[in-house]
C-alpha positions as CSV (number, residue, x, y, z in Angstrom):
1,M,13.0,-2.4,-8.4
2,R,12.1,-0.5,-4.8
3,Q,8.9,-1.0,-3.6
4,A,6.5,1.3,-1.9
5,I,3.7,1.5,0.5
6,L,1.1,4.4,0.6
7,C,-0.7,5.6,3.1
8,L,-3.9,7.3,3.0
9,D,-5.9,9.3,5.4
10,D,-7.1,13.1,5.3
11,E,-6.1,12.9,9.0
12,V,-1.5,14.5,9.0
13,I,-1.4,12.8,12.4
14,I,-2.7,9.3,11.2
15,V,-0.9,9.1,8.0
16,E,2.9,10.8,10.1
17,A,1.5,7.6,13.0
18,M,1.3,5.1,9.7
19,R,4.3,5.8,8.3
20,Q,6.6,6.1,11.5
21,E,5.0,2.4,12.7
22,L,6.1,0.8,9.0
23,R,9.6,2.5,8.7
24,G,10.0,1.5,12.5
25,Y,8.8,-2.1,12.2
26,F,10.3,-2.6,8.1
27,G,13.4,-0.4,7.8
28,Q,14.5,1.5,5.2
29,R,13.2,-2.3,2.3
30,F,10.0,0.0,1.6
31,L,9.0,3.8,0.5
32,Y,7.0,4.7,1.8
33,E,4.2,7.4,1.3
34,T,1.7,9.3,2.4
35,A,-1.6,10.5,0.7
36,L,-4.3,13.1,2.9
37,S,-6.8,13.2,-0.1
38,A,-7.7,9.9,-2.6
39,G,-7.1,12.5,-5.1
40,E,-3.2,12.6,-3.9
41,A,-3.9,8.9,-3.1
42,R,-4.0,8.7,-7.7
43,N,-1.7,11.2,-8.1
44,V,2.0,10.0,-5.9
45,L,0.4,6.4,-7.3
46,E,0.4,6.7,-10.7
47,D,4.0,9.4,-10.4
48,L,5.3,6.1,-8.6
49,V,4.4,4.3,-11.5
50,D,5.7,6.5,-13.8
51,E,9.1,6.5,-11.7
52,G,9.2,3.0,-12.0
53,V,8.2,2.4,-8.8
54,K,6.0,-0.9,-7.4
55,V,3.5,-0.3,-5.3
56,I,3.0,-3.0,-3.5
57,L,-0.3,-2.3,-0.8
58,I,-2.3,1.1,0.1
59,I,-3.1,0.7,3.9
60,S,-6.3,4.1,3.3
61,D,-8.4,4.7,5.7
62,W,-12.7,4.7,4.3
63,L,-14.1,7.6,6.2
64,M,-12.4,11.4,3.6
65,P,-13.7,14.1,2.6
66,G,-15.3,13.8,-1.7
67,T,-14.6,9.8,-1.7
68,R,-15.0,7.5,0.7
69,G,-11.8,4.6,1.5
70,D,-13.8,1.7,-0.2
71,E,-15.0,2.9,-3.2
72,F,-11.1,4.7,-3.7
73,L,-10.0,1.1,-3.3
74,A,-12.8,-0.4,-5.8
75,E,-11.0,2.6,-8.5
76,V,-7.6,0.9,-7.1
77,R,-8.5,-2.4,-7.9
78,E,-10.2,-2.1,-11.7
79,Q,-7.0,0.0,-12.6
80,H,-4.1,-2.2,-10.3
81,P,-5.9,-5.4,-9.9
82,G,-2.9,-7.2,-8.2
83,L,-2.2,-4.2,-5.7
84,R,-3.4,-5.7,-1.8
85,A,-4.9,-3.0,0.2
86,I,-6.1,-2.7,3.7
87,L,-8.7,-0.3,4.7
88,V,-7.8,1.8,8.1
89,T,-11.5,2.9,10.0
90,G,-13.4,3.3,12.8
91,Q,-16.8,5.0,11.9
92,A,-17.0,2.2,8.8
93,D,-20.6,1.3,8.5
94,E,-21.6,-2.4,8.4
95,A,-22.6,-1.9,4.7
96,A,-19.3,-0.9,3.3
97,I,-17.3,-3.0,5.2
98,E,-20.0,-6.2,3.7
99,R,-18.6,-4.7,0.5
100,V,-15.5,-4.6,1.0
101,E,-15.4,-8.1,2.1
102,R,-18.0,-9.6,-0.4
103,D,-15.9,-7.2,-3.8
104,N,-12.6,-7.9,-1.8
105,L,-11.5,-4.7,-2.3
106,A,-8.8,-5.2,0.8
107,E,-7.1,-8.5,1.6
108,C,-7.6,-6.8,6.2
109,I,-9.7,-4.2,8.0
110,V,-8.1,-2.7,10.7
111,R,-10.4,-0.2,12.9
112,K,-8.5,2.4,15.0
113,P,-7.6,3.4,16.8
114,W,-4.9,0.0,16.1
115,K,-3.7,-1.6,18.7
116,A,0.6,-0.9,18.5
117,D,2.1,-4.6,16.5
118,E,-2.1,-4.9,14.2
119,L,-1.1,-2.6,10.9
120,T,2.5,-3.9,11.6
121,K,0.9,-7.9,11.7
122,A,-2.0,-6.3,9.5
123,V,1.0,-5.5,6.5
124,E,3.0,-8.7,7.1
125,H,-0.1,-10.7,6.3
126,C,-0.8,-9.2,3.3
127,I,2.3,-8.4,1.2
128,G,3.8,-12.2,3.0
129,V,7.0,-10.2,4.5
130,S,7.5,-10.5,7.7
131,G,9.3,-7.2,9.3
132,K,11.8,-9.2,12.2
133,E,13.0,-11.4,8.9
134,T,14.5,-8.7,7.1
135,G,16.6,-7.2,10.9
136,D,15.0,-3.8,10.3
137,G,12.7,-4.9,12.9
138,P,12.5,-3.5,16.9
């Protein structure tokens, strides 16, 4: 069964940077999907599930038009209880961070701008897989 990581941010450059960093580290081990809004992410998630692809991780920005990342992750946890998540933020307020931690909405919180290996280390932590062990990493 194919596995996917879904990257969500309202800025194209950010989701493309996420995808490129993950693909560069984990190689072809996963599908790397992107979405520019919570609505689009819902549709991508639904389509992947319908196609038999197991989404193992969502990496979501916090501050987006329409739906904040913590709200989106709460909704996803309700519909997909085993799905892991990382919240990426440069602007989340402390109340939102506390909610994410208290309600266990994300396994990790990564602050923007992240350091070169910070995102891949967070992904390894969340899904229990090392890119280096696959031979696909740098």
